[in-house]
N, C-alpha and C positions, 0 to 999 in steps of 0.2 A: 235953109240954110244951110252954106256949104262945110263951115267947121263945128257946127252943132256935134257936139258926141254922140247925143242919142239919133239925131239924125242920120250919122254917119254908121250906129249900128243896124238902125233901120234899112239903108241900104246895103248892106254886108260888108263895109267894108273893117269895121271892128269886129272882133268876133265876143257871143255873148251866149251864155248857158240858156240858151230859150226853153221859156217850158207851155208859151201858149203864144199863138199868133193867130188872126185873122184878117178881114180889110181894113178893119182899121187899126186895130191897137197891136202891140208885142210885149210881152212880157216875159221877163229874164232874171236870173237869179244874181244878186248884188254883189260886187266884188268883195264886200268888206260887211259880212252879214254881221246883224247887229242881234239876230235872233237865228233860233233854229230854222225858223221859215223866214228867210228876208228876200221879197221877189221887187222889182220894178214894173210897173206894168205903164206904158207910154203911148202916148197916138203915133199914130205913123206920119202923119203929116204934123208940120212945126209948129207948135203955139208955143209962146214963153214961159206966161204964166198964167196963173187964173185972174190976175190982173188984166188980163188982154182977152179973158174970153167975151164972147160975145155970142147972141140968139143961135150963130149960126154953127157954134160949138157945140149946142147943147145934146147931139143926137151922139156925138163921140166920147164928150162926158159920163154920158151915162151909161154907153159903151165901157169905158175903165170900170162902171161900178156895178154892173152887171155880171162883169165875169171876175171880180172880186173874189167871190164866194168859192165861183170852181176852182182856182187858181190856188186858193189856198188849202180848200178840202185834198187836191191834189198832190200838193207838196207837202201835205204831213198836220196841217190844223185844222184836223174835222170838226172839236168843238169852238169855235171863233179865232179871231183872226183882228189886227187894229189896222185901217187903213188912212194913212197920213199922206195929207198931199201942201206941203210947204210953197209957200207964195212968197217971192219977192225976199231982199235983205232982215228984213225984221223977223220973216214965218222963219228963216234959215235955206230957204231955198239955195242950192250949188250949182246946180247945173239949169243953166235957164230954157229950158224944154221944162213943158209940165208933165210931171211925173207921181204915181201913186207908189206908195210903201203899203206892202202888204207884210207884214211882222206876226209872225205868229209863234206857234209849236206845239207841245205839250204844258206845259206851265204857263200861266195867266203870265201876261204882260208887264205888270205892276200899272203905277199908276202915271195920268197924262201927261203930267206938268210935277215938277217938283210944285210941295208944299212951301 
């Protein structure tokens, strides 16, 4: 997708503070961090949302999950982290390219949802 923000980051057209990269995924610091550690992990291949995922995407989505702990530890959250994938309008997805937020730091991140 030519105009997709994250595809443009993958192609190097928009700079990002990269923290991890391999053949399938790219991770970079969020430009508006909500926690001391706030990294986005994206597939290099465009996938609009989890709602569009198929069995062909399983390895790439699994790769995102597998590298999450390494990224969290390397970025300063060795005792745990939260991984979040927002999907669609109801899920609060703002960029229409699958992305996982890794959030953490030295203090607990708090409740998952407002009670």
